C-alpha positions in Angstrom: -3.1 -62.1 -37.1 -4.6 -64.4 -39.6 -4.9 -63.5 -43.3 -8.8 -63.4 -43.0 -8.7 -60.9 -40.1 -6.2 -58.8 -41.9 -8.4 -58.6 -45.0 -11.4 -57.6 -42.8 -9.4 -54.9 -41.2 -8.2 -53.7 -44.5 -11.8 -53.5 -45.9 -12.9 -51.6 -42.8 -10.0 -49.2 -43.2 -10.9 -48.4 -46.8 -14.6 -48.2 -45.9 -13.7 -45.7 -43.2 -11.6 -43.6 -45.6 -14.6 -43.5 -47.9 -16.9 -42.3 -45.1 -14.6 -39.6 -43.8 -13.9 -38.2 -47.4 -10.2 -38.0 -46.8 -9.8 -35.9 -50.0 -11.8 -33.0 -48.5 -9.9 -33.3 -45.2 -6.6 -33.1 -47.1 -7.7 -30.0 -49.0 -8.7 -28.3 -45.7 -5.3 -29.1 -44.2 -3.5 -27.8 -47.3 -5.5 -24.6 -47.2 -4.6 -24.1 -43.5 -0.9 -24.6 -44.2 -1.0 -22.2 -47.2 -2.8 -19.6 -45.1 -0.2 -20.0 -42.4 2.7 -19.6 -44.8 1.5 -17.0 -47.2 -1.1 -14.9 -45.3 -0.6 -15.1 -41.6 3.2 -15.4 -41.5 4.5 -13.5 -44.6 8.2 -13.1 -44.6 8.8 -16.0 -42.2 11.0 -18.9 -43.3 9.5 -22.2 -44.2 11.7 -23.8 -41.5 9.8 -21.6 -38.9 6.5 -23.2 -40.1 8.0 -26.7 -40.3 9.3 -26.7 -36.7 6.1 -25.1 -35.2 4.8 -28.3 -33.6 1.7 -26.6 -32.2 0.6 -25.7 -35.8 0.9 -29.4 -36.7 -1.1 -30.4 -33.7 -3.8 -28.0 -34.7 -4.0 -29.3 -38.3 -4.1 -32.9 -37.0 -6.9 -31.9 -34.7 -8.7 -30.4 -37.7 -8.3 -33.7 -39.5 -9.8 -35.8 -36.7 -12.6 -33.4 -35.9 -13.7 -33.1 -39.5 -13.4 -36.8 -40.0 -15.7 -37.3 -37.0 -18.2 -34.8 -38.5 -18.3 -36.9 -41.7 -18.8 -40.1 -39.7 -21.8 -38.8 -37.7 -23.3 -37.3 -40.8 -23.0 -40.6 -42.6 -24.5 -42.4 -39.6 -27.6 -40.3 -39.8 -27.7 -40.2 -43.6 -27.2 -43.9 -44.4 -30.7 -44.8 -45.5 -31.1 -41.6 -47.6 -27.7 -42.2 -49.2 -28.7 -45.7 -50.2 -31.5 -44.2 -52.3 -29.6 -41.2 -53.7 -26.2 -42.8 -54.4 -26.2 -46.5 -53.8 -23.0 -47.1 -55.8 -21.1 -44.5 -53.7 -22.2 -46.0 -50.3 -20.8 -49.5 -51.1 -17.9 -49.1 -48.7 -20.1 -47.5 -46.1 -22.3 -50.6 -46.0 -19.4 -52.7 -45.1 -19.0 -51.3 -41.6 -21.6 -51.5 -38.8 -23.3 -48.5 -37.3 -21.8 -49.4 -33.9 -18.3 -49.3 -35.6 -19.1 -45.8 -37.0 -20.2 -44.5 -33.6 -17.1 -45.9 -31.9 -14.9 -44.2 -34.5 -16.9 -41.0 -34.1 -16.2 -40.8 -30.4 -12.6 -41.9 -30.8 -11.9 -39.3 -33.5 -13.5 -36.5 -31.5 -11.6 -37.5 -28.4 -8.2 -37.6 -30.2 -9.1 -34.3 -32.1 -10.0 -32.5 -28.9 -6.9 -33.8 -27.1 -4.7 -32.6 -29.9 -6.5 -29.2 -30.0 -5.9 -28.9 -26.2 -2.2 -29.6 -26.7 -2.0 -27.0 -29.4 -3.9 -24.2 -27.5 -6.8 -23.6 -25.2 -8.4 -21.3 -27.8 -8.3 -24.1 -30.4 -9.7 -26.6 -27.9 -12.7 -24.3 -27.1 -13.1 -23.6 -30.9 -13.2 -27.3 -31.8 -15.3 -28.3 -28.8 -18.0 -25.9 -30.1 -17.4 -27.0 -33.6 -18.0 -30.7 -32.8 -21.3 -29.8 -31.2 -22.3 -27.8 -34.3 -21.3 -30.7 -36.5 -23.5 -33.1 -34.5 -26.4 -30.5 -34.5 -26.1 -30.2 -38.3 -26.2 -34.0 -38.8 -29.0 -34.6 -36.3 -31.3 -31.6 -36.9 -30.2 -28.7 -39.1 -29.9 -30.7 -42.3 -33.6 -31.5 -42.2 -34.6 -27.8 -42.3 -34.7 -25.9 -45.7 -32.2 -23.1 -46.0 -30.8 -23.8 -42.5 -29.4 -27.0 -44.0 -27.6 -25.2 -46.9 -26.4 -22.2 -44.9 -25.1 -24.3 -41.9 -23.3 -26.8 -44.2 -21.5 -24.0 -46.1 -20.7 -22.1 -42.8 -19.3 -25.2 -41.1 -17.2 -26.0 -44.2 -15.5 -22.6 -44.1 -15.3 -22.5 -40.3 -12.8 -25.4 -40.2 -10.5 -23.3 -42.4 -10.7 -20.3 -40.0 -9.2 -22.4 -37.2 -5.8 -21.2 -38.5 -6.8 -17.6 -37.8 -8.0 -18.5 -34.3 -4.7 -20.3 -33.7 -2.6 -17.2 -34.7 -5.2 -14.8 -33.1 -5.2 -12.9 -36.3 -7.7 -12.8 -39.2 -7.1 -10.3 -41.9 -9.9 -8.5 -43.7 -8.9 -10.0 -47.0 -8.8 -13.5 -45.4 -12.3 -13.0 -44.0 -13.6 -11.8 -47.4 -11.9 -14.9 -49.0 -13.8 -17.0 -46.5 -17.1 -15.3 -47.4 -16.4 -15.9 -51.1 -15.7 -19.6 -50.4 -18.9 -19.8 -48.3 -21.1 -18.4 -51.1 -19.7 -20.8 -53.6 -20.1 -23.8 -51.2 -23.7 -22.6 -50.5 -24.6 -22.8 -54.2 -22.8 -26.2 -54.3 -25.0 -27.4 -51.5 -28.1 -26.5 -53.6 -26.7 -28.6 -56.4 -26.2 -31.5 -54.0 -29.9 -31.0 -52.9 -30.9 -31.3 -56.6 -28.8 -34.5 -56.9 -30.4 -36.0 -53.8 -33.9 -34.8 -54.5 -35.5 -38.2 -54.5 -34.0 -39.5 -51.2 -34.5 -36.2 -49.4 -38.2 -36.3 -50.2 -38.6 -39.9 -49.2 -37.0 -39.5 -45.8 -38.4 -36.1 -44.9 -35.4 -33.8 -45.5 -36.6 -30.3 -46.3 -34.2 -28.7 -48.7 -34.2 -25.6 -50.9 -34.6 -27.8 -54.0 -37.6 -29.4 -52.4 -39.1 -26.1 -51.4 -38.4 -24.1 -54.5 -38.5 -26.9 -57.0 -35.6 -28.0 -59.3 -36.0 -25.2 -61.9 -36.1 -22.3 -59.5 -33.3 -23.9 -57.5 -31.0 -24.1 -60.6 -31.7 -20.4 -61.3 -30.9 -19.6 -57.7 -27.5 -21.3 -58.1 -26.6 -18.9 -60.9 -27.8 -15.8 -59.0 -25.8 -16.9 -55.9 -22.7 -17.4 -58.0 -23.1 -13.9 -59.3 -23.3 -12.6 -55.7 -19.9 -14.3 -55.2 -18.4 -11.7 -57.7 -18.8 -9.1 -54.9 -16.2 -10.5 -52.4 -14.0 -11.6 -55.3 -14.1 -8.1 -56.8 -13.0 -6.7 -53.4 -10.0 -9.1 -53.4 -9.2 -8.0 -57.0 -9.3 -4.3 -56.0 -7.3 -5.0 -52.8 -4.6 -6.6 -54.9 -4.7 -3.8 -57.5 -6.4 -6.0 -60.1 -3.5 -8.5 -60.3 -3.6 -11.2 -62.8 -4.6 -13.9 -60.2 -7.7 -12.1 -59.2 -8.8 -11.5 -62.8 -8.2 -15.1 -63.5 -10.5 -16.3 -60.7 -13.1 -13.8 -61.7 -13.0 -15.2 -65.2 -13.2 -18.8 -63.9 -16.3 -17.9 -61.9 -18.0 -16.4 -64.9 -17.1 -19.4 -67.0 -18.6 -21.7 -64.3 -21.8 -19.7 -64.3 -22.0 -19.9 -68.1 -21.5 -23.7 -68.1 -24.3 -24.1 -65.5 -26.6 -21.7 -67.4 -25.9 -23.7 -70.6 -26.8 -27.0 -68.8 -30.0 -25.6 -67.5 -31.4 -24.4 -70.8 -29.9 -27.0 -73.0 -31.4 -29.9 -71.2 -34.9 -29.6 -69.6 -34.0 -32.3 -67.0 -31.4 -30.4 -65.0 -31.4 -33.0 -62.3 -29.6 -35.5 -64.6 -26.9 -32.8 -65.2 -26.5 -32.0 -61.5 -23.7 -34.5 -61.2 -21.7 -32.8 -64.0 -22.3 -29.4 -62.4 -21.1 -30.9 -59.1 -17.9 -32.0 -60.8 -17.4 -28.4 -62.1 -17.7 -27.2 -58.5 -15.1 -29.7 -57.3 -12.6 -28.4 -59.8 -13.4 -24.8 -58.9 -13.0 -25.5 -55.2 -9.5 -26.8 -55.9 -8.7 -23.6 -57.6 -10.2 -21.5 -54.7 -7.9 -23.3 -52.3 -4.8 -22.4 -54.4 -6.1 -18.8 -54.5 -5.4 -18.4 -50.7 -1.7 -17.8 -51.4 -2.6 -14.5 -53.2 -4.9 -13.2 -50.5 -3.3 -10.0 -49.0 
């Protein structure tokens, strides 16, 4: 292989990593392993988890299927993303649409093959999941409210593959998923506000476009306060342990910071990127919280 060809392949590799958002995939896999160790298999040794090859096949299937979802979403969103975040789509512009489609079909094929090797339940689960991911990218994300609710639902659904794998989903784990879904739903509205210009140009109906930026920002705070309900349940279920109180405090602080940005600066759209950063930090904390779900 010549040096020039190697450089081209290297550029395509990094471009692909940028498109599939490998950090989000890694966080999902970590959350699945944490749930497997601390929630669904309490008392079992780490060695039992390590040598469970079907669990590893399931998590690998998750990685490929989610990556495929990001690729097809990027395929449909390319023109809109060039308007909303041109600097962040630099790598995405280095690969052709044909290359993206080939990777999409390849990743889905590998993911479904791994899922089938892990379990027939996981294969059926991920087969339906791939269809929903395509439907979201092709149709759902152009419909206000359906866009936000389906995006948050699909984000949490990939995590629940671990419960399907073990045929066991506890009530606290389900409530934890609801909590995460509510937070992701409000984050999706923030993303709508960030992408307000491109969404309008290319005919994407969003909550921010329907309600307006001011009302949408207020809706974000209201939704985050609704998240206190499942979080409160987890606190009560764990006898108000220090971890639950800590997360409740973090959620209230997040709301205060968003509220402050809204009323301190009239142009909330310019601050949406900062709020989005707060959400990324908070989602990292949410993932670590799974080890305390009982």
